[in-house]
N, C-alpha and C positions, 0 to 999 in steps of 0.2 A: 342543588337542583334535582339530583338523582334521588335523594332521600324523599323529597317532597313530591315530585312529579312521577317518579318511577315506582317508589315503594309506598307512596301515600302517607308518609309520616307528617304529623302536624308541624307547623312552623316552630312552635315553642319547643317541641320535643327534638327537633333537628339540632338545635344548639346543644342540648344535653347529650345527644348521641355523639356529636363531634368533640365534646369536652375532653373525654379521656385521651384522645389522640393529640389534642392541643397540649395537654399537660405533659404527656410522654415526650412530645417534640421538644418542649422547653427543657426537660430534664436531660434528654440525650444531647441536645445542643450544648448544654453546660458541661456535660461529661466528656464530650468528644474531644475538646481541647486538651484535657488532662490525659486522656487515653493516647492522643497523638504524641504527647511528650514522653510517654512510657514505651509505646510499641511502634510509633511511626505511622505513616499514612498507608503503607502497602496493604495490610490486611484490613484496616478500617474501611478503606474505599471499596474493596472487593466485597466485604461483608455487607456494607451499606447498600450497594446496588443489588446484591443477591436478595437481601431482605425486601427491598422495594419490588423486585421481580415477583416474589411470592405474594406480596400484597396486591399487586396488579392482577395476578392470576386469580386470586380470591375474588376480586371485584368482577372479573370476567365470568366466574362461575356463579355469581349472584344473579338473582332474578326477582321478579315482583313478589315472590313468596318467601324470600330469604328472611331469616330472623335478624332482628336488630343486633343480637350478639355477634352474628357472623359478620355483619357490616362493620361493627365497632372493631372487631379483631383485624379485619382487613385494613381499616383506616389506621389503626395503631401500628401495623407493620410498615405502612407507608411512612408514617411519622417517625418511626425509628430509623428506617433506611435512609431517608433523604438527608437529615443532618449528619448521620454517621458517615455518609460518603462526601457530603458537600464541604463541611468545615475542614476536615483533614486534607482534602484535595486542594482546596484554595490555599491553605497554609503551605502545603508542599510546593505549589506553584510559585507563591510569593517568595519562599525561602530560596528558590533557585535564582532569584534576581540579585543584582548588586544592590548595595544600600541606596544609591542615588536613583535606582530604577523602581524601588519598592512602592513609592507613592504613585507612580504612573501605572504600575501593575495593579494596585488596589483600585485605582480609578477605572481602569479598563474592565476589571472584573465586575465592579458595580454597574457600569454602563451595560455590559453584556447581560447581566441579570435582569435589568429593566427591559431592555429591547427584546431579548429572547423570551422573557416571561409574557410580554404582550403578544409576540408572534405565536407562542405555544397556545395561549388562550384563544387566539383567533382560529388556529388550526383545530383545536378541540371543539370549538363552537361549530365550525363547518362540518366536522365529522359527526357531531351530534345531530345536526339538521339532516345530513345525508343518510344516517342510519334510520332516522324517523321516516324520511321520505321513502326509503327502500322498503321498509316494513309495510307502510300504507299502500305502496304501489303493488305489493305482492298479495293484496287482499286482506291485510290486517285491519281490524276495526278498533281495537283497544288502544286508547291514547297512552295508558300506563305502559303497555307492552311496547308501543312505538317508542316511547321515551327511553325505556330500558334498553331496547335494541340500539338506539342512538348513543346512549351512554357507553355501551359495550364497544362501539367504534372508538370512543375516546379512551377507553381503558386499554385497547389494543395499542393506541398511540403511546400511552404511558408505558406499557410493557416494552415496546420497541426502544424507547428512550432508555429504559433501565437496562436492557440487554446491551445496547450500544455503550452505555456508561460502564457496564461490567467488563466489556471487552477492553475498553480504553484503560480501565483500572489496572490491567496487567502491565501497563507501561510505567506504573508508579512503583518506585523502589525506595526502600529505606536507605538513607545515605549512610554508608559505612564510615567508621572512624578511621581516617587514614593518618598514619604517623609519618612525618617528614623528617628525614635525617638532615640535620644542619651541620655542614662541615665547617670547621673553624678555618677562617681565612687569615693568612699571614699578611701583614702590611707589605705593600709593594715598595721596592727600592726605586731609585730614580730611573734605572734602566727598565724596570718592570712597568713603571708608569708610562714611559715613552712607548714601549711596545703595545700597551693597552690603548693608548691614544691612536697609534698607527692602525691597529686593527679596527 
């Protein structure tokens, strides 16, 4: 919507502009799992949210005169950051559950994704309308600039979520390998068994 209504990009060209980000998203999503196995979730989640923050800031700095190259670069950063943070953090969370709880954990995550995705879309739409209305109420006359102003409200929301996620990412730690010393136990005699039962 921002590309078409804010920047005046043709509908057919919009898909081409978003294509690189989609391809990068698929590649990063594929590689995030392998990276998690090698280095864990700690740095991946932090790096992912940090990259998403830079992408959101680039969108905030964009305007109706921004080049398509700038917009593509911002979109690519978002499409790198989101899967880089999302996949490892989900795996990290599920791995903290017991085996019999993992199915419930996966179902809860999927449910939250759908619910929060719908809520976030609704919030972004409200912010978009609010930004447009504020621009027009302050004497603005350009519909393109009004839509750009509304889109920036949505990008602020995106940036806030990325910052919040980046802060929470510091609670993610790689699990250290712990060695447990197992002491050899001697079989109890009859007196030892009686004492154990009594205790």
